[in-house]
Structures are given as C-alpha cells and as structure tokens.
N, CA and C of each residue as an Amber inpcrd file, in Angstrom:
protein
   399
   0.8410000  -1.1700000   0.0000000   0.0000000   0.0000000   0.0000000
   0.8940000   1.2440000   0.0000000   0.5710000   2.2110000  -0.8860000
   1.3600000   3.4200000  -1.0120000   0.8960000   4.4650000  -0.0070000
   1.8370000   5.2000000   0.5080000   1.5210000   6.2630000   1.4550000
   0.8580000   7.4260000   0.7240000  -0.1020000   8.0390000   1.3600000
  -0.7700000   9.1940000   0.7600000  -0.1360000  10.5090000   1.2180000
   0.9490000  10.4290000   1.9960000   1.5870000  11.6310000   2.4980000
   2.0590000  12.5660000   1.3840000   2.7510000  12.0870000   0.3110000
   3.1820000  13.0060000  -0.7430000   2.0100000  13.7500000  -1.3910000
   0.8960000  13.0810000  -1.5750000  -0.2710000  13.7320000  -2.1600000
  -0.8250000  14.7760000  -1.2060000  -0.9050000  14.4420000   0.0680000
  -1.4000000  15.3750000   1.0700000  -0.5010000  16.5990000   1.1490000
   0.8080000  16.3940000   1.1200000   1.7500000  17.4980000   1.1680000
   1.5630000  18.4040000  -0.0460000   1.4140000  17.8410000  -1.2140000
   1.2090000  18.6300000  -2.4290000  -0.0800000  19.4370000  -2.3450000
  -1.1490000  18.8390000  -1.8240000  -2.4220000  19.5460000  -1.6870000
  -2.2760000  20.7130000  -0.7140000  -1.5730000  20.4990000   0.3890000
  -1.3740000  21.5690000   1.3600000  -0.5510000  22.7070000   0.7720000
   0.4870000  22.3790000   0.0210000   1.3110000  23.4110000  -0.5940000
   0.5140000  24.2220000  -1.6010000  -0.2600000  23.5580000  -2.4340000
  -1.0400000  24.2390000  -3.4550000  -2.1840000  25.0340000  -2.8350000
  -2.8410000  24.4870000  -1.8200000  -3.9700000  25.1990000  -1.2160000
  -3.5310000  26.4780000  -0.5320000  -2.3000000  26.5210000  -0.0380000
  -1.8010000  27.7280000   0.5980000  -1.3300000  28.7620000  -0.3960000
  -1.2010000  28.3800000  -1.6530000  -0.6630000  29.2960000  -2.6560000
  -1.5960000  30.4590000  -2.9450000  -2.8830000  30.3000000  -2.7370000
  -3.8220000  31.3720000  -3.0350000  -3.7070000  32.5460000  -2.0990000
  -3.1460000  32.3550000  -0.9310000  -3.0500000  33.4370000   0.0460000
  -1.6790000  34.0820000   0.0740000  -0.7530000  33.5740000  -0.7040000
   0.6000000  34.1250000  -0.7170000   1.0500000  34.3120000  -2.1580000
   2.2680000  34.8210000  -2.3130000   2.8150000  34.9840000  -3.6540000
   2.9740000  33.6400000  -4.3360000   2.9650000  33.6590000  -5.6520000
   3.0380000  32.4180000  -6.4300000   4.2800000  31.6030000  -6.0960000
   5.4060000  32.2650000  -5.8550000   6.6460000  31.5380000  -5.6080000
   6.6910000  30.8750000  -4.2410000   5.8230000  31.2970000  -3.3180000
   5.7910000  30.6710000  -1.9960000   5.3860000  29.2110000  -2.0650000
   4.6600000  28.8140000  -3.1070000   4.1840000  27.4420000  -3.2210000
   5.2830000  26.4950000  -3.6950000   6.3710000  27.0420000  -4.2160000
   7.4560000  26.2020000  -4.7160000   8.3470000  25.7260000  -3.5750000
   8.9640000  24.6060000  -3.8060000   9.9650000  24.0610000  -2.9140000
  11.3180000  24.4730000  -3.4800000  12.1290000  25.1520000  -2.7130000
  13.4320000  25.6050000  -3.1880000  14.5450000  24.9680000  -2.3620000
  15.5790000  24.4740000  -3.0390000  16.7760000  23.9520000  -2.3890000
  17.9350000  24.8530000  -2.7800000  18.7050000  25.2680000  -1.7960000
  19.8340000  26.1580000  -2.0650000  20.9670000  25.4090000  -2.7470000
  21.4930000  26.0070000  -3.8010000  22.6440000  25.4560000  -4.5060000
  23.9200000  26.1630000  -4.0590000  23.8580000  27.4940000  -3.9390000
  25.0320000  28.2720000  -3.5460000  24.5850000  29.6220000  -3.0120000
  25.4480000  30.2070000  -2.1770000  25.1500000  31.5160000  -1.6170000
  26.4550000  32.2610000  -1.3980000  26.4490000  33.5440000  -1.6900000
  27.6310000  34.3640000  -1.4690000  27.5350000  35.6610000  -2.2220000
  28.3060000  36.6560000  -1.7770000  28.3720000  37.9630000  -2.4220000
  26.9890000  38.5710000  -2.6490000  26.1010000  38.4160000  -1.6660000
  24.8070000  39.0700000  -1.7220000  23.7420000  38.3850000  -2.5550000
  24.0080000  37.1580000  -2.9960000  22.9820000  36.4400000  -3.7500000
  22.9330000  34.9780000  -3.3440000  21.7470000  34.4020000  -3.5080000
  21.5340000  32.9870000  -3.2150000  20.9030000  32.3480000  -4.4400000
  21.5100000  31.2690000  -4.9150000  20.9920000  30.5300000  -6.0610000
  20.3330000  29.2600000  -5.5410000  19.0620000  29.0890000  -5.8930000
  18.2900000  27.9170000  -5.4780000  17.6420000  27.2910000  -6.6990000
  17.0660000  26.1090000  -6.5000000  16.3340000  25.4560000  -7.5800000
  15.1840000  24.6700000  -6.9880000  14.2080000  24.4110000  -7.8220000
  13.0710000  23.5900000  -7.4180000  13.3740000  22.1510000  -7.8500000
  13.6240000  21.2490000  -6.8980000  13.9990000  19.8790000  -7.2570000
  12.8960000  19.1290000  -8.0090000  11.6600000  19.5950000  -7.8620000
  10.5600000  18.9330000  -8.5750000  10.5800000  19.2400000 -10.0650000
  11.3790000  20.2290000 -10.4800000  11.4430000  20.6010000 -11.8930000
  12.6420000  20.0070000 -12.6170000  13.5140000  19.3360000 -11.9020000
  14.7130000  18.7860000 -12.5270000  14.3420000  17.5650000 -13.3670000
  14.7330000  17.6230000 -14.6410000  14.5000000  16.4870000 -15.5310000
  15.6700000  16.3820000 -16.4950000  15.7950000  15.2160000 -17.0820000
  16.8730000  14.9920000 -18.0470000  16.3170000  14.3070000 -19.2760000
  16.7100000  14.8330000 -20.4290000  16.3400000  14.2440000 -21.7100000
  17.6210000  14.1100000 -22.5160000  18.2010000  12.9190000 -22.4890000
  19.4930000  12.7190000 -23.1430000  20.5610000  13.5120000 -22.4310000
  21.2320000  14.3970000 -23.1780000  22.3140000  15.1990000 -22.6110000
  21.8240000  16.5060000 -21.9960000  20.5130000  16.7720000 -22.0790000
  19.9870000  18.0590000 -21.6180000  19.2870000  17.9200000 -20.2690000
  19.7200000  18.7460000 -19.3110000  19.1080000  18.8130000 -17.9880000
  18.2850000  20.1010000 -17.9320000  17.0520000  19.9990000 -17.4700000
  16.1660000  21.1460000 -17.3060000  15.9230000  21.3900000 -15.8260000
  15.9170000  22.6720000 -15.4370000  15.7100000  23.0220000 -14.0320000
  15.1650000  24.4480000 -13.9340000  14.3260000  24.6850000 -12.9310000
  13.8440000  26.0280000 -12.6280000  14.7230000  26.5900000 -11.5250000
  15.3790000  27.7140000 -11.7910000  16.2530000  28.3330000 -10.8000000
  15.6090000  29.5860000 -10.2230000  16.0770000  29.9260000  -9.0320000
  15.6850000  31.1770000  -8.3680000  16.9700000  31.8380000  -7.8900000
  17.1490000  33.1010000  -8.2360000  18.3120000  33.8510000  -7.7830000
  17.7950000  35.0220000  -6.9570000  18.0970000  34.9960000  -5.6520000
  17.6350000  36.0260000  -4.7160000  18.8080000  36.9120000  -4.3200000
  18.5170000  38.2040000  -4.1410000  19.5510000  39.1850000  -3.8370000
  19.2920000  39.8310000  -2.4780000  20.3610000  40.0550000  -1.7050000
  20.2050000  40.6930000  -0.4000000  19.8780000  42.1760000  -0.5540000
  20.3110000  42.7660000  -1.6500000  19.9860000  44.1550000  -1.9800000
  19.1690000  44.1370000  -3.2640000  18.0070000  44.7760000  -3.2830000
  17.1890000  44.7700000  -4.5010000  17.9560000  45.2910000  -5.7120000
  17.6140000  44.7570000  -6.8750000  18.1960000  45.2180000  -8.1310000
  17.0960000  45.8880000  -8.9500000  17.4970000  46.7010000  -9.8910000
  16.5410000  47.4070000 -10.7350000  16.3480000  46.6240000 -12.0300000
  15.0950000  46.3310000 -12.3520000  14.7840000  45.5840000 -13.5730000
  14.8980000  46.4960000 -14.7930000  14.7530000  45.8950000 -15.9620000
  14.8550000  46.6370000 -17.2250000  13.8260000  47.7570000 -17.3370000
  12.7280000  47.6360000 -16.6130000  11.6980000  48.6790000 -16.6720000
  11.6950000  49.5740000 -15.4300000  12.8080000  49.5480000 -14.6570000
  12.9870000  50.4870000 -13.5650000  12.3380000  50.1420000 -12.2380000
  11.8770000  48.9110000 -12.0800000  11.2050000  48.4890000 -10.8510000
  12.1880000  47.7050000  -9.9770000  12.1370000  47.9230000  -8.6690000
  13.0170000  47.1990000  -7.7410000  12.5380000  45.7560000  -7.5890000
  13.4740000  44.8300000  -7.7200000  13.1660000  43.4000000  -7.5810000
  14.1070000  42.7850000  -6.5570000  13.6280000  41.7370000  -5.8830000
  14.4620000  41.0560000  -4.8970000  14.9550000  39.6950000  -5.3900000
  14.2840000  39.1360000  -6.4020000  14.7410000  37.8690000  -6.9780000
  14.1180000  37.6710000  -8.3450000  14.6870000  36.6990000  -9.0660000
  14.0880000  36.2990000 -10.3290000  14.1160000  34.7810000 -10.4280000
  13.2690000  34.2620000 -11.2740000  13.2880000  32.8340000 -11.6060000
  13.4780000  32.7140000 -13.1100000  14.0480000  31.6140000 -13.5290000
  14.1520000  31.3220000 -14.9520000  14.3910000  29.8300000 -15.1260000
  14.0240000  29.3540000 -16.2910000  14.2250000  27.9510000 -16.6590000
  15.5820000  27.8360000 -17.3290000  16.3610000  26.8400000 -16.9290000
  17.6450000  26.5620000 -17.5680000  17.5710000  25.2290000 -18.2760000
  18.0440000  25.1890000 -19.5070000  18.2260000  23.9390000 -20.2530000
  19.7270000  23.8200000 -20.4780000  20.3470000  22.9020000 -19.7460000
  21.8020000  22.7420000 -19.7800000  22.1550000  21.5220000 -20.6110000
  22.9280000  21.7500000 -21.6680000  23.3940000  20.6370000 -22.4880000
  24.7380000  20.1910000 -21.9080000  24.7190000  19.0460000 -21.2320000
  25.9000000  18.5410000 -20.5270000  27.0560000  18.2400000 -21.4710000
  26.7630000  17.7400000 -22.6670000  27.8180000  17.3800000 -23.6150000
  28.3890000  18.5910000 -24.3510000  27.5220000  19.5280000 -24.7290000
  27.9650000  20.6890000 -25.5050000  28.4580000  21.8350000 -24.6170000
  28.2490000  21.7290000 -23.2850000  28.6310000  22.7700000 -22.3330000
  27.9480000  24.0960000 -22.6760000  26.6310000  24.0150000 -22.9420000
  25.8500000  25.2120000 -23.2590000  24.6250000  25.2920000 -22.3610000
  24.0490000  26.4890000 -22.2940000  22.8360000  26.7070000 -21.5230000
  21.9180000  27.6210000 -22.3080000  20.6200000  27.3570000 -22.1910000
  19.5960000  28.2290000 -22.7360000  18.7090000  28.6330000 -21.5710000
  18.5460000  29.9350000 -21.3800000  17.7320000  30.4460000 -20.2790000
  16.4440000  31.0000000 -20.8650000  15.3130000  30.6500000 -20.2340000
  14.0160000  31.1250000 -20.7190000  13.0700000  31.3430000 -19.5440000
  11.8980000  31.8580000 -19.8370000  10.8390000  32.0600000 -18.8360000
  11.3130000  32.9060000 -17.6530000  12.0290000  33.9830000 -17.9500000
  12.5280000  34.8910000 -16.9230000  11.3700000  35.6680000 -16.3020000
  11.3070000  35.6760000 -14.9740000  10.3280000  36.4750000 -14.2500000
  11.0120000  37.0870000 -13.0410000  10.9310000  38.4170000 -12.9100000
  11.4640000  39.1190000 -11.7440000  10.3170000  39.3610000 -10.7700000
  10.6420000  39.3690000  -9.4700000   9.6380000  39.5290000  -8.4070000
  10.0430000  40.6480000  -7.4720000   9.0370000  41.3590000  -6.9490000
   9.3030000  42.4160000  -5.9730000   9.3340000  41.8320000  -4.5630000
   9.5090000  42.6830000  -3.5740000   9.6250000  42.2440000  -2.1790000
   8.3540000  41.5810000  -1.6590000   7.2100000  41.8310000  -2.3140000
   5.9370000  41.2030000  -1.9190000   5.6650000  39.9070000  -2.6660000
   6.6710000  39.3870000  -3.3770000   6.5670000  38.1480000  -4.1670000
   5.6140000  38.2640000  -5.3470000   5.4010000  39.4820000  -5.8290000
   4.5600000  39.6810000  -7.0020000   5.4380000  39.8040000  -8.2420000
   5.0300000  39.1470000  -9.3170000   5.7640000  39.2290000 -10.5770000
   5.7460000  40.6680000 -11.0860000   6.8580000  41.0810000 -11.6510000
   6.9860000  42.4250000 -12.1950000   6.7320000  42.3570000 -13.7020000
   5.6320000  42.9380000 -14.1250000   5.2610000  42.9100000 -15.5380000
   6.2490000  43.7160000 -16.3710000   6.6060000  43.1780000 -17.5240000
   7.4340000  43.9010000 -18.4810000   8.9280000  43.8470000 -18.2370000
   9.3830000  43.1870000 -17.1840000  10.8210000  43.0780000 -16.9420000
  11.4170000  42.0660000 -17.9120000  12.5140000  42.4430000 -18.5660000
  13.1530000  41.5350000 -19.5200000  14.4560000  40.9940000 -18.9580000
  14.8250000  39.8340000 -19.4180000  16.0190000  39.1270000 -18.9540000
  17.2790000  39.8500000 -19.4290000  18.1680000  40.2250000 -18.5000000
  19.4050000  40.8940000 -18.9130000  20.4680000  39.9270000 -19.4440000
  20.2530000  38.6340000 -19.2620000  21.2390000  37.6400000 -19.7030000
  21.1970000  37.4940000 -21.2250000  22.3180000  37.0600000 -21.8110000
  22.3190000  36.8210000 -23.2620000  21.2200000  35.8360000 -23.6520000
  20.5630000  36.1180000 -24.7540000  19.4630000  35.2750000 -25.2130000
  19.9820000  34.1550000 -26.1050000  19.2000000  33.0970000 -26.2060000
  19.5840000  31.9610000 -27.0300000  20.4850000  31.0160000 -26.2630000
  21.0950000  30.1160000 -26.9750000  21.9950000  29.1360000 -26.3850000
  23.4020000  29.7060000 -26.3690000  24.0180000  29.6940000 -25.1830000
  25.3610000  30.2560000 -25.0220000  26.2540000  29.2490000 -24.2950000
  27.5530000  29.4140000 -24.4520000  28.5160000  28.5910000 -23.7180000
  28.3880000  28.8890000 -22.2300000  28.6070000  27.8770000 -21.4190000
  28.5130000  28.0420000 -19.9640000  29.7870000  28.6920000 -19.4430000
  29.6210000  29.8330000 -18.7820000  30.7240000  30.5260000 -18.1270000
  31.1110000  29.6930000 -16.9010000  32.3830000  29.3320000 -16.7500000
  32.8000000  28.4880000 -15.6170000  32.5270000  29.1040000 -14.2460000
  32.3220000  30.4230000 -14.1770000  32.0630000  31.1020000 -12.9060000
  30.5770000  31.3640000 -12.6740000  29.7100000  30.7950000 -13.4950000
  28.2780000  31.1040000 -13.4380000  27.4750000  30.0910000 -12.6290000
  26.2580000  30.4860000 -12.3300000  25.3160000  29.5610000 -11.7010000
  25.0590000  28.3570000 -12.5800000  25.0080000  28.5590000 -13.8950000
  24.7900000  27.4380000 -14.8170000  25.8940000  26.3960000 -14.6690000
  27.1280000  26.8480000 -14.4320000  28.2440000  25.9150000 -14.2400000
  28.0440000  25.0800000 -12.9780000  27.4840000  25.7090000 -11.9330000
  27.2120000  24.9660000 -10.6910000  26.0970000  23.9370000 -10.9000000
  25.0680000  24.3270000 -11.6690000  24.0040000  23.3590000 -11.9750000
  24.5590000  22.2250000 -12.8300000  25.4140000  22.5380000 -13.7930000
  26.0110000  21.4940000 -14.6410000  26.7960000  20.5100000 -13.7810000
  27.5920000  21.0360000 -12.8630000  28.3960000  20.1710000 -11.9960000
  27.4960000  19.2500000 -11.1520000  26.4010000  19.8050000 -10.6620000
  25.5040000  19.0220000  -9.8040000  24.7250000  17.9660000 -10.5780000
  24.1960000  18.3320000 -11.7410000  23.2630000  17.4400000 -12.4320000
  23.8250000  16.6790000 -13.6230000  24.9910000  17.0520000 -14.1040000
  25.5570000  16.3630000 -15.2740000  26.6090000  15.3290000 -14.9090000
  27.0690000  15.3550000 -13.6870000  28.1470000  14.4340000 -13.2730000
  27.6280000  13.0460000 -13.0230000
C-alpha cells in the first residue's frame, strides 16, 4: 500500500498558494550563496532528456536590483536547459519579483538570449556540476 503523504503534502502546498505569492508554493533547495545572492532550484522541476538537464532556478539578492523597466526586484526565476555534452545553456521564462513576491510585468532578462557557452564562474556551471556528473 502506497503512502498518501506526498499527495497530502502537495495539496497543502497548493492550497496555501492562493493566500501568498506564487513563488511561496514552490519548494526551493539552495545550490550556492555568497556575495549578496543565493541561487536555489526547485527539485521537482529537474529532468533529463538525453544530454539536456532542465531546471527552474531562483536567484535572490540581499539588496534589490533594478529591472529593465525600472522596478526594484528582490529575486528572479528562470528555466535553464543545460546541455551537458555541448557545455551550453539556454535560459528562458525569466520572471522578476518584488519584495511582496509579485511578478513584475514587463521586466526583460538581462542575460544573453539563445543558447550560449557556460561561463565556468556562473550559476549554470554549478548546476552542470551538480546534475551532469
């Protein structure tokens, strides 16, 4: 007989999402922290298709940053598709959030668009090390 605890936990997490910001319903695990930022990921979003690992990341800042449209944000989320063999990453679905966990409309991703080589000093490099090894 299978335990119903995982289903109950999921229902509780989702039911509480209506009273808080959308990102509060996610489960985040810290990958790295330092120099005023914390990089986390949602382990429920990690998947692999051949050489490509997909993950939803969250990058939170101790000091708010200004988005492309001039609004103060405390963190952003984005989807990473990391090609383990080609050493490349594609970032998509960028969303910046304010201190109240509300998405900031019209904010655009400052990172290079399309598929790019992974910078060895980047968060993508840390995700590659964790999930491609």
